[in-house]
N, C-alpha and C positions, 0 to 999 in steps of 0.2 A: 504493500499500499504506500509506504513511504518513497519507494523507488517511482511509483506511478505519479505520485505529487510532484516529485522533482521534475519529471518530464513534461508534465503540465505546465509548470512555472516557466520551464525552459522554452516551451512553444510560445507561451504568452509573451516573453521577453523578446523573441525573435520577430514576432509579429509586425511590430511597427517598422523594423528594418526591411521586411519583405514588402511592406506597402509603399515605403519611400522608394524602394528600387523598381517599382512597377514602371514608371517612365524612364528613368535613365538606363535601365535594363533594356527598354525597348528601342532606345537610340541604337543600339549595338546588336540588337536581336537578330535572329535569322528570319527570313521572310515566312517561314511556317509558323512563326509566334503570332502572327496576325491572322492565322486562319485555323480552322479546325483539323485533326488528324483524321486518317481513313479508319473506320470502323470494322465491325464484322458483318455488316450489311450484305444482304443477297443481292445478284444482280437482276434487275427488274426489266430492263430493255437494253438492246444492243442493235446498232445499225450504222453503216456507213454510206454516205453520199458523196457522189461527184460534184465538184464545186469548181468555181474560177477564183483566182487571187483577187481580193479587192470586193468580194461580196461580204455579206453580213451574217453574223450569228445572232439570232435574237431569242432570249430566254425570258419567259415570265413564270415564276414558279412560286409556290406557297411552301414556306418552311423547309427550303432546300439550299444546301451549299452548291456552289457552282465554280468548278475549277476547269480553267482553260489554259491549254499550252499548244505548242505548234510541231510540225513535222514537215519533212520535205516531200508532201505529197498534194496533189490537188483534190484532196478528200477531207470530209469532216466526218469524224468518228465520234458517235454519242453513245455513252453508257450511263444508264441511271440505276442507282443503288438504292435500297431502302430496307426496311424491316419486313418480317415475313408476312404480315397484314397490310402493308402499305397499300396494295392494289385494292384493297377492300374499301379505302378510305379516300383515294385520290384519283384522279382520271389524267391519264398521260396522253399527250398528242405531239408527234414529232414527224415534221415533214419538210420537203424541199420546195421552195417556190422560186420564182423568177429573181428575186434579191438575195437569196441564200438560204440558210437552214433555220427553221423556228421550232422552238421547243416551249411547251406548255404544260405546266402540272397545277392542277385545280382540284380542291377538295370536293368531295361529292355532295350534291346539292342538299341531302338529307341531314348532313352534318352541320351543328351549329359552331363547333370549335374543332380544333385539330391538335392533337398531342403530338409530340415528337416522334417522328417516324423514321428518323436516321437517313432522310433523303439526300442524296448527293448526286449531281450531275457533273460527269466528267466529259471534256470535250478536247479532241485533238484536231487542229484546223492549219491550213496553210499559214505561213509567216506573215504574209501580206493579207490582213483581213480585218474586218471592223465588228465590234460587238455593242450590243444594247441588252443589258443584263439587268434583270429585276427579280428579287427574292423578297418574300414578306419577313423572312426571319433567319436566313442562313447567312454564312461567309461567301465572300467573292474573292476569287484570286485568278489572276491573270498573268502569263510568263511569256516572254520571248516573242513579242508580236508587233507588227507595225501597222497603224491605223488609227482609227478613232474610236474611243471607249466611252460608253455610257455605263456606269455600274450604279445601281441603287439598292439598297437594302434596309429594311425596317429596324433590323435590330443586331444585325452582325458586324463583322470585321470587313475590310476592303483591303486587298493588297495587289500591287501592280508592279512588276519587276522586268528589268533588262528589255525595255519596249520603247518605242517611239511614236509621236503622232500628237493627239490632243485627248485628255481625258477629263470627264466630269464624273466625279464620284460624291456620293452622298449615302450616309447612314445616319439613322436616327438615334443610335446608341452605342456604336462601336468604335474601334479605332481605325485609324487609315494609315498605311504605310505605302509610300512611293519610292522605288529603288532603281537607280540606273535607268534613268528616263530621259529622252532627248523631245522636247516639244512643250507645249502649253498644259498646265494643269489647274483645275478648279475643283478643290476637295472641301467637303463640309461635313461636320458630325455634329450632332445635338449634345453628346455628352462625353466623346472619348478623346484620345490623344491623337496627334498627328504628328508623322515623322516623314520627312522629305530628305532623301540622301542621294548625292551624286547625280543631280538634276541639271540639265542645260535647258533653259527656257523660263519663260514667266511662269510664276507660281502665284496663285490666290487661294488661300486657306483660312477656314474659320471654324471655330470649335465653341459651344455654349459653356463648357465647364472643363475643357483638358488643357494640357500642355501642347505647345508647338515646337518643334525642333527642325530646322531648316539648314541643308548643306547644299548650295547651289551656286550657279553661275551663268552669265549671259542671259539675263532676263529681269524683268520687273518683279518686285516682290510686295505682296500684300498679305498681311497676317493679322488676324484679329481673335482673340478668345476672352470669353466673358469672366473666366476666373482662374486662369492658368499662367504658368511662366512660358516666355518666348526666348528661344535661343536661336540666333541666326549666324551662319558663316556663309559670307558671299565673296566669290572670288572672280572678278571680272569688273568691266566698265560699268558705271552707275547708270541704270535705265529706270530709275525710280524705286524707293523703298519706303513702305510705311507700314509699321507694326503698332499695335494697340492692344492693351489688356485692362480690364476693369479691376483686377485683384492682385496680379502678380508681378515678378521681376522681368526686365528685358536686359539681355546681354547679347550685344552684336559684334562681329568682327568682320573688318573690311580690309582691303589692301592698303598699304601705307600711302599709295600714290592715288587712291580714291578721291575723286572730285565730287563735292556735294555741298548744297544748302542745307546745314544740319539743325534740325529742331528736337530737342530733348525736353519732355515735360512730364513732371509726375506730381501728384497731389499728396503723396505720403512718405516719400523717400528721397534719396539724393540722385542727381544727375552728373555724370561724369564723361568727358570726351578725351581720349588719349591722343587722338590725332592733332597735329598743328593746324591752328585755325586763325582766321583774321576775322575782324567786325565781331569780336565775341562780346556776347551779353550773358551773364550768368546771375543766378540767385542759388539759394540753397536748393532748390527743387527744380531748376531749368537750366538749359543751355542752348544758345542760338551761335551760329557762326559760319564762316565760309571755309570749308575744308580744302586745301590745296587749289585755292582760287574761286572755289564754289563749283556748282553744277546742278543737276536735277535734284530734287528734294530727297532728303533722307530724314524721315520723321518717326520718333519712337515715342509713345505716349502711355502712361499707366496711371491709374487712379488710386493705386494703394501700394506699389512696390518702388524699387530702384531702377535706375537706368545706366547702363555702362556701354560705351561705344569705344572698340579697342581695335589695335592693329593686327590684322591677321597675321599669324606666325606659322 
């Protein structure tokens, strides 16, 4: 009994550290950390379709994970997994049309609600392909693809890796991770963290309650959170940067030669700029000035934390 009590106390002591590491660990986490893992579900459907590069994969599913990857074939392979009784509770429809491949999973009309059925859609498609993916409660992940990406989930995580084009991703409660991407990105979550790593292109991200971590170059940056911290590492010429949080800290790193009209403002902490600047005006909670002669705006604002603008090392 004494040994059990010691183990419980040790677990309670460790819990805060585990909670604190959730976001910081996510910054260096593997891609799979943002999506579920394959389970023991049975194969419910399997079919392969002939397609042309540049066509579209459309998915509208209830409570299903969506996993998409690529291969060197002008074919789309669709596999759908689920629990033993899944086909008694949902209807599946998979077809090829003039624009691409369409997958639909709907709950049967006599059901008022749907419990977890372990539904998972796995797709292999050509490298050059577009996606329009919607699920009411699962994770979405896409890898190794070139095209336009629409990704919407009501409660799961979103992951996009090693791809290029334009992405629009939205989740009502999950985390979003974008890795090794070339193109424009618009990402929004109502309650999770957003991590953007190794991205070339414009980035617009927003979360209602999580942290934001961006590592990018060659594009404008717009990042807003209602309650978390923002960390930005930007390596490239200034194309406009605006970051804002209602309750956290902001720390940003830019090249020493970065040219910008800098505005740092906080209602509850300090504001510091490490880069050389002219026309400087400072107070305890604000900083304005022209860095390296000035340029496009770099604006960092927080209502409750501190702000630090630093040289990229």
